[in-house]
C-alpha positions as CSV (number, residue, x, y, z in Angstrom):
1,M,-3.5,-11.7,13.8
2,K,-1.0,-14.4,13.4
3,F,1.7,-14.3,10.7
4,S,3.2,-17.2,8.9
5,T,5.6,-15.2,6.8
6,S,7.8,-16.7,4.1
7,I,9.6,-13.8,2.5
8,F,12.7,-13.9,0.3
9,R,12.3,-17.3,-1.4
10,S,16.0,-17.0,-2.1
11,I,16.9,-15.6,-5.5
12,S,20.4,-14.2,-5.5
13,L,20.4,-10.6,-6.5
14,A,24.1,-10.8,-7.2
15,C,23.8,-13.6,-9.8
16,L,20.4,-13.2,-11.5
17,V,20.3,-10.6,-14.2
18,A,17.6,-10.9,-16.8
19,G,15.8,-9.0,-19.5
20,V,12.3,-7.9,-18.4
21,G,9.8,-8.5,-21.2
22,V,10.2,-9.0,-24.9
23,A,9.3,-5.4,-25.6
24,Q,12.4,-4.2,-23.9
25,A,15.1,-6.6,-25.0
26,Q,17.7,-3.8,-24.7
27,T,16.9,-3.2,-21.0
28,T,18.1,-5.4,-18.2
29,A,17.3,-5.4,-14.6
30,V,18.3,-7.3,-11.5
31,T,15.7,-9.8,-10.5
32,N,14.0,-8.9,-7.3
33,P,13.6,-11.5,-4.5
34,V,10.2,-13.0,-4.5
35,G,8.0,-14.7,-1.8
36,F,4.7,-14.4,0.0
37,I,3.2,-13.2,3.3
38,T,0.4,-15.3,4.7
39,K,-2.0,-13.6,7.0
40,T,-4.4,-15.6,9.2
41,I,-7.5,-13.6,10.4
42,A,-9.1,-15.1,13.4
43,G,-12.8,-16.0,13.3
44,A,-15.5,-14.0,15.2
45,I,-15.9,-14.8,18.9
46,N,-19.7,-15.0,18.4
47,A,-22.5,-13.8,16.1
48,T,-22.4,-10.3,17.5
49,T,-18.6,-10.0,18.2
50,P,-16.6,-9.9,15.0
51,T,-12.8,-9.6,14.9
52,N,-11.1,-6.6,13.4
53,T,-7.8,-6.7,11.7
54,T,-5.5,-4.2,9.9
55,L,-3.8,-5.5,6.7
56,S,-1.3,-4.2,4.2
57,F,0.2,-5.7,1.0
58,P,3.9,-4.8,0.7
59,L,4.8,-7.2,-2.1
60,Y,4.7,-5.9,-5.7
61,N,3.5,-7.9,-8.7
62,A,6.2,-8.7,-11.2
63,P,6.8,-5.8,-13.5
64,D,5.4,-5.8,-17.0
65,F,8.1,-3.4,-18.2
66,V,11.2,-1.6,-16.8
67,S,13.0,1.2,-18.5
68,S,14.3,4.7,-18.2
69,V,12.5,8.0,-18.9
70,V,13.7,9.6,-22.2
71,S,11.3,12.6,-22.2
72,I,8.6,14.3,-20.1
73,D,6.0,15.3,-22.7
74,S,3.4,17.1,-20.6
75,N,2.3,17.5,-17.0
76,T,0.9,14.0,-17.1
77,Q,2.8,12.2,-19.9
78,F,6.3,10.8,-20.4
79,T,8.1,8.4,-22.7
80,L,10.1,5.3,-21.8
81,N,13.2,4.0,-23.6
82,G,12.8,0.9,-25.8
83,A,9.0,0.6,-25.4
84,S,6.9,-1.0,-28.2
85,W,3.6,-1.7,-26.4
86,V,0.1,-2.1,-27.8
87,A,-1.7,1.1,-27.4
88,G,-4.0,1.0,-24.4
89,Q,-2.7,-2.3,-23.0
90,F,-1.9,-0.7,-19.6
91,A,-5.2,1.2,-19.3
92,V,-7.7,-1.6,-18.9
93,A,-10.1,-0.8,-16.1
94,S,-10.3,-4.5,-14.9
95,A,-6.5,-4.8,-14.8
96,P,-5.2,-1.4,-13.6
97,R,-1.5,-0.6,-13.8
98,L,0.8,1.6,-11.7
99,V,4.1,3.1,-12.8
100,R,6.6,3.4,-10.0
101,V,9.9,5.3,-9.9
102,K,12.5,2.6,-9.1
103,S,15.7,4.6,-9.3
104,S,16.3,8.3,-9.9
105,V,18.8,11.0,-10.6
106,T,16.9,12.9,-8.0
107,A,16.6,10.9,-4.7
108,S,13.3,12.5,-3.8
109,N,11.6,10.8,-6.8
110,I,12.4,7.2,-5.7
111,G,9.3,5.3,-4.6
112,R,6.7,7.6,-6.1
113,F,3.9,5.8,-8.0
114,F,1.1,6.8,-10.4
115,L,-1.9,5.2,-11.9
116,V,-1.7,4.6,-15.7
117,S,-4.7,6.1,-17.4
118,A,-3.6,5.6,-21.1
119,N,-0.6,4.5,-23.2
120,T,0.6,4.7,-26.7
121,T,3.3,2.4,-28.1
122,N,5.9,4.2,-25.9
123,Q,4.3,6.9,-23.9
124,L,2.4,6.7,-20.6
125,T,-0.3,9.0,-19.4
126,V,-0.8,8.9,-15.7
127,T,-3.2,10.2,-13.1
128,L,-1.2,12.4,-10.8
129,A,-0.9,11.1,-7.2
130,D,-2.3,13.1,-4.3
131,G,0.0,16.1,-3.6
132,V,1.5,16.2,-7.1
133,T,0.2,18.8,-9.6
134,D,2.7,18.3,-12.4
135,I,4.7,15.2,-13.3
136,H,7.8,17.4,-13.7
137,A,7.9,17.7,-9.9
138,A,8.0,14.0,-9.4
139,L,10.0,12.6,-12.4
140,T,13.3,13.4,-14.1
141,V,14.7,12.3,-17.5
142,G,16.9,9.3,-16.7
143,D,14.7,8.0,-13.9
144,T,14.0,4.2,-14.1
145,C,10.4,3.3,-13.9
146,E,8.5,0.0,-13.7
147,V,5.0,-0.8,-14.8
148,V,3.3,-3.2,-12.4
149,A,-0.2,-4.6,-12.0
150,A,-2.0,-2.8,-9.1
151,N,-3.4,-4.8,-6.2
152,T,-7.2,-4.8,-6.2
153,L,-10.0,-6.1,-4.0
154,G,-10.3,-9.0,-6.5
155,S,-6.6,-9.8,-6.9
156,I,-6.0,-9.8,-3.1
157,F,-9.2,-11.2,-1.6
158,G,-10.4,-13.4,-4.5
159,T,-13.1,-13.5,-7.2
160,L,-15.3,-16.2,-8.7
161,A,-12.2,-17.7,-10.4
162,N,-10.4,-17.8,-7.1
163,L,-13.0,-17.8,-4.4
164,P,-12.5,-15.5,-1.4
165,T,-11.9,-17.0,2.0
166,L,-13.9,-14.1,3.5
167,Q,-17.5,-14.9,4.4
168,A,-20.0,-13.9,1.7
169,G,-23.3,-12.2,2.6
170,A,-26.5,-10.8,1.2
171,T,-25.7,-7.5,3.0
172,A,-22.7,-5.8,4.5
173,G,-24.1,-6.6,7.9
174,T,-24.0,-10.4,7.4
175,A,-20.7,-10.6,5.4
176,D,-17.1,-10.1,6.3
177,N,-16.2,-6.5,5.3
178,V,-13.1,-5.0,3.8
179,L,-12.9,-1.3,4.7
180,L,-10.8,1.3,2.7
181,F,-10.4,4.8,4.1
182,N,-11.0,7.6,1.6
183,G,-9.5,10.4,3.7
184,T,-12.8,11.2,5.3
185,T,-14.7,8.0,6.1
186,W,-14.5,4.2,5.8
187,V,-15.9,2.7,2.5
188,T,-17.2,-0.8,3.1
189,Y,-16.9,-3.7,0.5
190,Y,-18.2,-7.2,0.8
191,W,-18.3,-10.4,-1.3
192,T,-21.9,-11.4,-2.2
193,G,-21.1,-15.0,-3.1
194,S,-24.1,-17.1,-4.1
195,V,-26.3,-15.5,-1.4
196,G,-26.2,-11.9,-2.5
197,T,-27.6,-9.9,-5.5
198,P,-25.9,-9.7,-7.9
199,A,-24.1,-12.9,-7.1
200,N,-20.3,-13.3,-6.9
201,I,-19.3,-9.6,-6.9
202,W,-17.4,-7.3,-4.5
203,K,-20.2,-4.9,-3.6
204,Q,-20.2,-1.4,-2.1
205,A,-23.4,0.3,-3.2
206,G,-25.6,-0.4,-6.1
207,N,-25.1,-3.5,-8.3
208,I,-21.7,-2.7,-9.7
209,D,-18.8,-5.2,-9.3
210,R,-16.0,-3.5,-7.3
211,S,-13.4,-6.2,-7.8
212,G,-11.2,-3.7,-9.6
213,V,-11.0,-1.2,-6.8
214,I,-7.3,-0.5,-6.3
215,I,-5.5,-1.0,-3.0
216,Y,-2.6,1.4,-3.4
217,P,0.8,0.5,-2.1
218,D,0.7,3.0,0.7
219,E,-2.9,2.1,1.7
220,A,-3.8,-0.3,4.6
221,V,-7.2,-1.9,4.9
222,F,-9.4,-2.9,7.8
223,V,-11.1,-6.3,7.8
224,I,-14.2,-7.1,9.9
225,R,-14.5,-10.9,10.2
226,R,-18.0,-12.2,11.1
227,A,-17.6,-15.9,10.4
228,V,-17.7,-17.5,13.9
229,G,-14.8,-19.6,14.9
230,S,-13.4,-19.9,11.4
231,S,-10.2,-18.2,10.4
232,A,-9.5,-16.7,6.9
233,V,-6.2,-16.9,5.2
234,I,-5.0,-14.1,2.9
235,T,-1.8,-14.4,0.9
236,N,0.2,-11.6,-0.7
237,I,2.5,-13.0,-3.3
238,G,5.0,-10.9,-5.2
239,T,8.4,-9.3,-5.3
240,V,10.1,-7.6,-2.4
241,S,10.9,-3.9,-2.6
242,T,14.5,-3.2,-3.4
243,S,14.4,0.6,-3.2
244,A,13.0,3.4,-1.0
245,E,9.3,3.8,-0.8
246,Q,7.2,7.0,-0.7
247,S,3.8,7.3,1.0
248,F,1.3,10.1,0.9
249,I,0.0,11.6,4.2
250,A,-3.1,13.8,3.8
251,A,-3.2,17.4,4.9
252,A,-5.1,18.3,8.0
253,G,-6.7,14.9,8.2
254,S,-6.3,11.2,8.5
255,T,-4.5,8.6,6.5
256,F,-4.5,4.8,6.9
257,L,-0.9,4.1,6.2
258,S,0.5,0.6,5.2
259,N,3.7,-0.9,6.4
260,R,5.5,-0.6,3.0
261,F,8.0,-3.3,3.6
262,A,8.1,-7.1,4.0
263,T,9.5,-6.8,7.5
264,D,8.4,-5.5,10.8
265,L,8.9,-1.8,11.4
266,T,8.6,0.4,14.5
267,I,6.8,3.6,15.2
268,G,10.1,5.4,15.5
269,G,11.4,3.7,12.4
270,L,8.7,5.3,10.3
271,G,10.7,8.5,10.5
272,L,7.7,10.8,10.9
273,Q,9.4,12.7,13.7
274,N,12.2,13.7,11.2
275,L,9.8,15.6,9.0
276,P,9.9,19.3,9.7
277,E,6.1,19.4,9.1
278,W,5.4,16.8,11.8
279,L,3.8,18.4,14.8
280,A,5.2,17.5,18.2
281,G,3.3,18.3,21.3
282,S,3.3,18.2,25.1
283,T,0.0,16.2,25.0
284,S,-1.7,14.0,22.4
285,S,-4.3,16.6,21.8
286,T,-1.7,19.2,20.6
287,A,0.4,16.8,18.5
288,D,0.1,14.8,15.3
289,K,-0.6,11.2,16.1
290,V,0.1,7.6,15.1
291,L,-2.7,5.1,16.1
292,S,-1.9,1.4,16.2
293,W,-4.7,-1.2,16.3
294,N,-4.2,-3.7,19.1
295,G,-7.0,-6.0,18.1
296,T,-9.6,-4.3,20.2
297,T,-8.9,-0.6,20.1
298,W,-6.7,2.1,18.7
299,V,-3.7,3.0,20.8
300,T,-2.4,6.6,20.4
301,Y,1.2,7.6,20.2
302,Y,2.7,11.1,19.7
303,W,6.1,12.7,19.4
304,T,7.0,15.0,22.3
305,G,9.8,16.8,20.5
306,S,11.3,19.6,22.5
307,V,8.0,20.7,23.9
308,G,7.0,17.6,25.8
309,T,8.2,15.8,28.8
310,P,10.4,13.8,28.5
311,N,11.8,15.4,25.4
312,N,12.1,13.6,22.0
313,I,10.3,10.4,22.6
314,W,7.2,8.6,21.2
315,K,4.8,8.7,24.1
316,Q,1.7,6.8,24.9
317,A,1.2,6.9,28.6
318,G,3.7,7.6,31.4
319,N,7.3,8.6,30.5
320,I,8.4,5.5,28.6
321,D,9.8,5.9,25.1
322,R,7.5,3.9,22.8
323,S,9.7,4.3,19.7
324,G,10.2,0.6,19.5
325,V,6.5,-0.4,19.3
326,A,6.2,-2.8,16.4
327,I,4.3,-2.3,13.2
328,P,4.3,-5.9,11.9
329,A,4.7,-6.8,8.3
330,G,1.4,-6.9,6.6
331,T,-0.3,-4.3,8.9
332,G,-0.8,-0.6,9.0
333,V,-1.3,2.4,11.3
334,F,-3.7,5.4,11.3
335,I,-2.0,8.8,10.9
336,I,-3.6,12.0,12.1
337,H,-1.8,15.0,10.8
338,A,-2.7,18.7,11.3
339,G,-0.4,20.4,8.7
340,A,0.2,20.4,5.0
341,S,0.3,17.1,3.1
342,L,3.5,15.1,3.3
343,N,5.4,12.7,1.2
344,L,7.0,10.2,3.6
345,S,10.2,8.7,2.1
346,Q,11.5,5.6,3.7
347,A,14.8,3.9,3.0
348,L,15.0,0.2,2.8
349,P,15.0,-1.2,6.4
350,Y,16.9,-4.3,5.3
351,S,20.0,-5.3,3.3
352,L,19.7,-7.1,0.0
């Protein structure tokens, strides 16, 4: 994949301070730098040889509302200061919203996010994220939260109002595919365009439009491109993260993890090896693993820790430290983890 990346369309964080939304005139927030990441997906080599690409979408939509938590009202509900919303406005299925912890009196809360399932004029009800059984464990009175539109299949890849650049098809086998990993298997979506039934929907199974399927911030996607010789351009427009991010890693299974930031990271820079629950090993078969897609196949890396040779390196083959292997902006890696579920907290990898 080629990247034509234009991030940080310069907006000075030091100078721009503005109110966010009429409903919170008493609340101000520093304006985040905004920009876009353009991703060009190469066309298929021939009719039977598609290209395969990993993508992620690290830029957030501009927040609908930003304020602090004044009370935690149940294990799934909390109230934000200064809110005067319309009841239900953030719980529209076709336009899902996430609430994200932007700053916190407890550092471990920063970067957590939840799906909004209902709202009153000032209270949010959320669907608890994987690994969280009670909002009290992930939120504290005084934390600053932002409500943002979630990325979806339709908002990222296009709909009838903004036609997808991916190839349409009457079946998944003739169309370009967008694959999401559900923790067990790949779920395939494709755009029917004018050639499929029903026409002009994102389809998975049955005749239901899947345009509103959420692509969560910590979730990468896999794109299979069948259009021969024709590239597709996908653009992620939004605001750059200005605080730490948290990502969920499933227990005893696999996770397709996005690069959470609008900059290249490295395998070592993910920080997985610093988690006490991350399993080191003397071989890849005994260790937790990070798999990176090279355009043709998955390349496996594992942390040797104190049990492998050489010690404390990210190893692939031979005795070379692979910690510096790049995870480009707008891509992701596959995580295979044997232990309990993890919340991976990552500090900003750049200065603002």
